[in-house]
Structures are given as C-alpha cells and as structure tokens.
C-alpha positions as CSV (number, residue, x, y, z in Angstrom):
1,X,-10.2,-21.5,-45.1
2,X,-11.6,-22.2,-41.3
3,X,-11.7,-25.7,-40.5
4,X,-14.7,-27.2,-38.3
5,X,-12.3,-26.9,-35.1
6,X,-11.0,-23.4,-35.5
7,X,-14.8,-22.1,-35.8
8,X,-15.8,-24.1,-32.4
9,X,-13.1,-22.0,-30.8
10,X,-14.2,-19.0,-32.6
11,X,-17.7,-19.4,-31.5
12,X,-16.4,-20.0,-28.0
13,X,-14.0,-16.5,-28.0
14,X,-17.6,-14.9,-29.2
15,X,-19.6,-16.2,-26.5
16,X,-17.1,-15.4,-23.7
17,X,-16.9,-11.9,-25.0
18,X,-20.7,-11.5,-25.1
19,X,-21.5,-12.8,-21.6
20,X,-18.2,-10.0,-20.2
21,X,-19.8,-7.5,-22.3
22,X,-23.4,-8.1,-20.8
23,X,-22.1,-8.1,-17.7
24,X,-20.4,-4.9,-18.1
25,X,-23.7,-3.4,-19.7
26,X,-25.4,-4.6,-16.2
27,X,-23.2,-3.2,-14.1
28,X,-22.8,0.5,-16.0
29,X,-26.5,0.5,-16.3
30,X,-26.9,-0.7,-12.2
31,X,-24.1,2.4,-11.4
32,X,-26.1,5.1,-13.9
33,X,-28.8,4.2,-11.6
34,X,-27.2,4.9,-8.8
35,X,-25.7,7.8,-9.7
36,X,-29.1,9.3,-11.0
37,X,-30.7,8.5,-7.7
38,X,-28.2,10.7,-5.7
39,X,-29.1,13.9,-5.3
40,X,-26.1,16.1,-4.8
41,X,-23.6,13.7,-3.3
42,X,-23.4,10.3,-1.8
43,X,-23.1,11.7,2.1
44,X,-26.5,14.1,1.3
45,X,-28.4,10.9,0.2
46,X,-26.9,8.4,3.3
47,X,-27.9,11.2,5.7
48,X,-31.1,11.7,4.1
49,X,-31.8,8.0,4.5
50,X,-30.1,7.1,7.9
51,X,-30.8,10.5,9.4
52,X,-28.4,9.9,12.3
53,X,-24.7,11.8,11.1
54,X,-22.4,9.2,13.1
55,X,-24.1,6.4,11.9
56,X,-23.5,7.8,8.1
57,X,-20.0,8.8,9.0
58,X,-19.1,5.1,10.2
59,X,-21.0,3.7,6.9
60,X,-19.4,5.7,4.9
61,X,-15.8,4.6,5.8
62,X,-17.0,1.4,6.4
63,X,-18.1,0.9,2.2
64,X,-14.1,2.4,1.9
65,X,-12.3,-0.6,3.2
66,X,-11.5,2.1,6.5
67,X,-12.5,1.3,10.4
68,X,-15.1,3.4,12.3
69,X,-11.9,5.8,13.2
70,X,-10.6,6.1,9.9
71,X,-7.4,4.2,10.0
72,X,-7.1,1.0,7.7
73,X,-8.7,-2.4,8.2
74,X,-6.3,-4.9,6.5
75,X,-2.9,-6.0,7.2
76,X,-1.8,-5.1,3.1
77,X,-1.7,-1.4,3.8
78,X,-0.8,-0.6,0.2
79,X,-3.8,-2.7,-1.0
80,X,-5.7,-1.5,1.6
81,X,-4.7,2.2,0.4
82,X,-5.1,1.4,-3.1
83,X,-8.8,0.4,-2.7
84,X,-9.9,3.3,-0.3
85,X,-8.3,5.7,-3.0
86,X,-9.9,4.1,-5.7
87,X,-13.5,5.3,-4.5
88,X,-14.7,2.3,-5.0
89,X,-17.7,1.1,-2.2
90,X,-18.5,-2.0,-1.0
91,X,-17.5,-5.1,0.2
92,X,-13.2,-5.4,-0.3
93,X,-13.3,-9.3,0.0
94,X,-16.6,-9.6,-2.3
95,X,-14.8,-7.4,-5.1
96,X,-11.4,-9.3,-4.6
97,X,-13.5,-12.7,-4.9
98,X,-15.5,-12.0,-7.8
99,X,-11.9,-11.0,-10.1
100,X,-10.8,-14.9,-8.9
101,X,-13.7,-16.5,-10.1
102,X,-13.5,-14.6,-12.9
103,X,-9.7,-15.7,-13.5
104,X,-11.0,-19.2,-12.4
105,X,-13.3,-19.5,-14.8
106,X,-11.4,-18.1,-17.8
107,X,-8.6,-20.3,-16.8
108,X,-10.7,-23.5,-16.9
109,X,-12.1,-22.7,-20.5
110,X,-8.6,-22.0,-22.1
111,X,-7.1,-25.3,-20.7
112,X,-9.9,-28.1,-20.8
113,X,-12.6,-26.6,-23.4
114,X,-10.2,-25.5,-25.7
115,X,-7.3,-27.8,-24.8
116,X,-4.8,-24.8,-24.8
117,X,-1.3,-25.3,-23.0
118,X,-1.6,-25.8,-19.2
119,X,0.5,-22.3,-19.0
120,X,-1.9,-20.2,-20.7
121,X,-4.9,-21.0,-18.6
122,X,-2.2,-20.2,-15.5
123,X,-1.1,-16.9,-17.1
124,X,-4.7,-16.2,-17.8
125,X,-5.9,-16.8,-14.3
126,X,-3.1,-14.9,-13.0
127,X,-4.3,-11.8,-15.0
128,X,-7.5,-12.1,-14.3
129,X,-7.5,-12.5,-10.8
130,X,-4.2,-10.4,-9.9
131,X,-3.8,-8.1,-12.5
132,X,-7.1,-7.0,-13.5
133,X,-8.4,-5.6,-9.9
134,X,-5.2,-3.8,-9.9
135,X,-5.3,-2.2,-13.0
136,X,-9.1,-1.4,-12.4
137,X,-8.3,-0.1,-9.1
138,X,-5.4,1.9,-9.9
139,X,-7.5,3.4,-12.8
140,X,-10.2,4.3,-10.8
141,X,-7.8,6.0,-8.9
142,X,-6.5,8.0,-11.2
143,X,-9.5,9.2,-12.7
144,X,-11.0,9.7,-9.6
145,X,-7.8,12.2,-8.4
146,X,-7.9,13.9,-11.7
147,X,-12.0,15.3,-10.8
148,X,-10.9,16.1,-7.5
149,X,-8.3,18.3,-8.4
150,X,-10.4,19.9,-10.9
151,X,-13.4,20.8,-8.1
152,X,-10.7,21.2,-5.2
153,X,-9.6,25.1,-6.6
154,X,-13.2,26.2,-6.5
155,X,-13.8,24.4,-3.2
156,X,-11.1,26.2,-1.4
157,X,-12.5,29.6,-3.5
158,X,-15.9,29.1,-1.3
159,X,-13.9,28.4,1.8
160,X,-12.1,31.9,1.5
161,X,-15.5,33.7,0.6
162,X,-17.4,31.8,3.4
163,X,-14.3,32.8,5.7
164,X,-14.4,36.1,4.7
165,X,-17.9,36.5,5.6
166,X,-16.9,35.7,9.1
167,X,-18.1,32.0,9.1
168,X,-15.5,29.2,11.2
169,X,-13.4,26.6,9.6
170,X,-16.2,24.1,10.2
171,X,-18.9,26.1,9.2
172,X,-17.3,26.7,5.6
173,X,-16.2,23.3,4.9
174,X,-20.0,22.1,5.9
175,X,-20.7,24.4,3.7
176,X,-18.4,22.9,0.7
177,X,-19.8,19.5,1.4
178,X,-23.4,20.7,0.8
179,X,-22.8,22.7,-2.0
180,X,-20.2,20.1,-3.8
181,X,-21.6,17.1,-6.1
182,X,-18.9,13.9,-5.5
183,X,-16.3,12.8,-5.0
184,X,-15.7,16.1,-3.3
185,X,-18.5,16.8,-1.5
186,X,-18.8,13.7,0.3
187,X,-15.0,13.7,1.3
188,X,-15.2,17.1,2.6
189,X,-18.7,15.7,4.5
190,X,-16.7,13.5,6.1
191,X,-14.1,15.8,7.3
192,X,-16.5,18.2,8.7
193,X,-18.3,15.1,10.4
194,X,-15.2,14.2,11.7
195,X,-14.4,17.7,13.0
196,X,-17.5,17.4,14.6
197,X,-17.1,14.3,16.8
198,X,-13.7,15.8,18.1
199,X,-11.3,15.8,15.8
200,X,-9.2,19.0,15.0
201,X,-9.4,20.7,11.1
202,X,-5.5,19.9,10.7
203,X,-5.6,16.1,11.9
204,X,-9.4,15.4,9.4
205,X,-7.9,16.8,6.7
206,X,-4.4,15.0,6.8
207,X,-7.0,12.0,7.0
208,X,-8.6,13.3,4.0
209,X,-5.1,13.3,2.0
210,X,-5.1,9.9,3.0
211,X,-8.2,9.1,1.7
212,X,-8.2,10.8,-1.4
213,X,-4.4,10.4,-2.3
214,X,-4.2,13.9,-3.9
215,X,-1.1,15.8,-3.5
216,X,-2.6,19.3,-3.8
217,X,-4.4,18.1,-0.4
218,X,-0.9,17.3,1.1
219,X,-0.4,20.8,0.4
220,X,-3.5,22.2,2.0
221,X,-2.5,20.0,5.6
222,X,0.7,21.4,5.5
223,X,-0.7,24.8,5.3
224,X,-3.3,24.6,7.8
225,X,-0.7,23.0,9.8
226,X,2.2,25.8,9.2
227,X,-1.0,28.1,10.3
228,X,-2.3,26.6,13.2
229,X,1.6,26.8,14.8
230,X,2.9,30.2,13.5
231,X,-0.2,32.0,12.5
232,X,-1.0,33.9,9.8
233,X,-3.6,34.9,7.3
234,X,-5.6,31.6,6.2
235,X,-7.9,33.2,3.9
236,X,-4.6,34.3,1.3
237,X,-2.9,31.3,2.6
238,X,-6.4,29.3,1.0
239,X,-6.5,31.8,-2.0
240,X,-3.0,31.2,-2.9
241,X,-2.9,27.6,-2.9
242,X,-6.2,27.7,-4.7
243,X,-4.3,29.8,-7.8
244,X,-1.5,27.4,-7.4
245,X,-3.4,24.5,-8.2
246,X,-5.4,25.6,-11.2
247,X,-1.8,26.8,-12.3
248,X,-0.7,23.2,-11.7
249,X,-3.7,21.7,-13.5
250,X,-3.5,23.8,-16.8
251,X,0.1,22.9,-16.9
252,X,-0.7,19.3,-16.8
253,X,-3.2,19.5,-19.4
254,X,-0.5,21.1,-21.8
255,X,1.8,17.9,-21.0
256,X,-0.9,15.5,-21.5
257,X,-1.9,17.1,-24.8
258,X,1.9,17.4,-26.3
259,X,2.3,13.8,-25.0
260,X,-0.4,12.1,-26.7
261,X,1.5,11.4,-29.7
262,X,3.8,9.2,-27.6
263,X,1.2,7.3,-25.4
264,X,-0.6,6.3,-28.5
265,X,2.0,4.8,-29.6
266,X,3.0,3.3,-26.5
267,X,0.0,1.4,-26.7
268,X,0.3,0.1,-30.4
269,X,3.8,-1.2,-29.9
270,X,2.6,-2.9,-26.6
271,X,-1.1,-4.3,-27.6
272,X,0.3,-5.3,-31.7
273,X,2.4,-8.6,-31.1
274,X,-0.1,-9.7,-28.1
275,X,-3.3,-9.4,-30.6
276,X,-1.7,-10.8,-33.5
277,X,-0.4,-13.9,-31.1
278,X,-4.1,-14.5,-30.2
279,X,-5.4,-13.9,-33.5
280,X,-3.1,-16.9,-35.0
281,X,-3.6,-18.8,-32.0
282,X,-7.4,-19.2,-32.8
283,X,-7.7,-19.1,-36.5
284,X,-4.8,-21.4,-37.0
285,X,-3.7,-23.6,-33.8
286,X,-1.1,-25.7,-35.5
287,X,0.6,-22.7,-37.3
288,X,3.4,-22.9,-34.3
289,X,3.3,-26.8,-34.7
290,X,5.1,-28.1,-32.0
291,X,6.7,-25.7,-30.3
292,X,4.5,-25.7,-27.5
293,X,6.3,-28.4,-26.5
294,X,10.0,-27.1,-26.4
295,X,11.4,-27.0,-23.0
296,X,12.7,-23.1,-24.1
297,X,9.6,-22.3,-24.6
298,X,8.6,-21.2,-21.0
299,X,12.1,-19.6,-20.4
300,X,11.9,-17.6,-23.7
301,X,8.0,-16.2,-22.9
302,X,9.3,-15.0,-19.3
303,X,12.2,-13.0,-21.0
304,X,10.9,-11.6,-23.7
305,X,7.5,-10.7,-22.2
306,X,9.6,-9.2,-18.7
307,X,11.6,-7.0,-21.7
308,X,8.1,-6.2,-23.2
309,X,7.2,-5.6,-19.8
310,X,10.4,-3.2,-19.4
311,X,9.9,-1.4,-22.3
312,X,6.7,-0.7,-21.8
313,X,7.4,0.9,-18.1
314,X,10.2,3.0,-19.6
315,X,7.6,4.1,-22.0
316,X,4.8,4.9,-19.6
317,X,7.6,6.9,-17.2
318,X,8.5,9.4,-20.5
319,X,5.0,10.4,-20.7
320,X,3.9,10.5,-17.3
321,X,5.9,12.6,-14.5
322,X,5.2,14.8,-11.4
323,X,5.0,18.3,-11.9
C-alpha cells in the first residue's frame, strides 16, 4: 500500500515526465513544421530567402559550428566535430546551456524536493548536463551518416551520368545539390559553392568528408586525389565506387539483422537493474534502510557501475564493428 509521501513522490515524477514530454512534443512539432517548409533541401531554401550565394554559404557553415572558411570554431575539436557531424543547426553554446539548465533543475528537484541523497542529484546533473547531450549528438550523427550513406550511391550515379553527357565536375556536383534532398543536397551544395569561390574539387570534398564523417566520402576524396595526380577515367572510378558503397550497405544491413537479438539482449540486461532500482526508490523509499549512510556505498556504486558500463561496452563492440 502506497503511503502519502510515496504518492507525493510519484506525483512529482509524473509531473517531471509530463514537462519533458511536453517540451519534446513541442520541439518535434516545430521541427516537422520547419521540414515541411523546406522545398528540396535547406540550402535551396536559404538561397531563396537570402539570394546571395556567398551569404548563404557562410550562414550554413556558421550554424554548424564552423567558421566562414569551413574550419572548427572551438578549441575542443572533438566536441566541435561531433556537433558539426550531427547536423544540428543553431548556436552550439545555446544547445549546451539548455542541457546544463535541465541538469540543474532535475538535480535540484531530486535533492531538495524529493529529499534524495546528494550524490543522486549530482549523478542526475552530470548525466543530463554532460552525458545526455553527447548521447543525443552521437545518435543524431549516426542517423545522419546512415541517411547520407543511402543517398551517396545515387548521387555518384547522377554525377557519372552528368560527366558522360559532357558536363564538367563542378556542374555535375551542382546538379546533385539541386536535385537531392537533405542531408546530401545541402552538403554537396556547400561543395559546389566552395568550388565556385576558389577551392579545388579535391579540397572541397575533403572538407565535406570532415563535416559529415562518413568513411565513403573519405574513399571519394582519396579517389579524386589520385585521379588528379595520376589521371584516369573519373566516370569509371565514380561508377565503381558507387557499386562498392551499395554492396557495403547491403552487407551492413545483413549484419544488423543477424545481430538484432544480441542488441536487444544488451538493452534489457543493461536497463533492468537501473529501472528496478528507481522503481524501488520511488515506491518504497525505506526499502534500503540506512544503507545510504554507509561509507562503503559510494565506492560500491562506483565499482559496480564501472563494471556494468564495461560489460555494456563489450556487448556494444560485439554487435557493432566496421566492415
């Protein structure tokens, strides 16, 4: 039977979850509305609004956390690269501040309103302020790279057909930028603009590879570099690269299907102890008694938590590997 205090805790949790869901629904609705207003890709939309190609290029680079020359803005290159490759648009500082404030609010609620131990509030703060944004960015980057990988073979085929029709490489890339949706359309549009404003094709594609993080673009950059130095049939090179990327994509999908059971098992094994702990903490706060005041509790949580994370990492590496 739930006591009045436990019921109050439960109401607090439901209220917090409701706020989070409301914010998420608002964000999803706003994002969907923005997507519907995009004609083909984001670059073409901005060209229609702003007109000047140079201004559009600079705006597209700045909203991805890059300078007007396409270099990283912040000293922490790893985080800057992750933010850029995730495809998130907007101010990176505002993005980090929102998660920091969310961590402070949740830590305050858990510690002062729910009277939970201080280390629980600190743990929630660090998870929401530092762990969650990294997880969101990594997930967004992986989804964006996956979509880019699906689009790239078709884009290469379009470039090959344009080259065989007698167009130069810059015109072929501009055709892809006009005809392909995001994320590939905008990225190739940036390449087209950079070539127009003075970069070589090899340099522009290398910057593209850094912005996206897809290994297939690294192969494209290497192919263009070798072709520019030694010569050769560019259309044949791009056609073969398109076939290779398609075959690799098929193999990855087969591996994903075969490892589905292992991935689901890893999620269940990882989440069940945490969910059970939170359920007992909310439904029966006195279940653990005075164990929180024991000096061994923090080292024990640290050791076993680290051990559990190590097991999660091993399971992750077992079902995720490069081809």
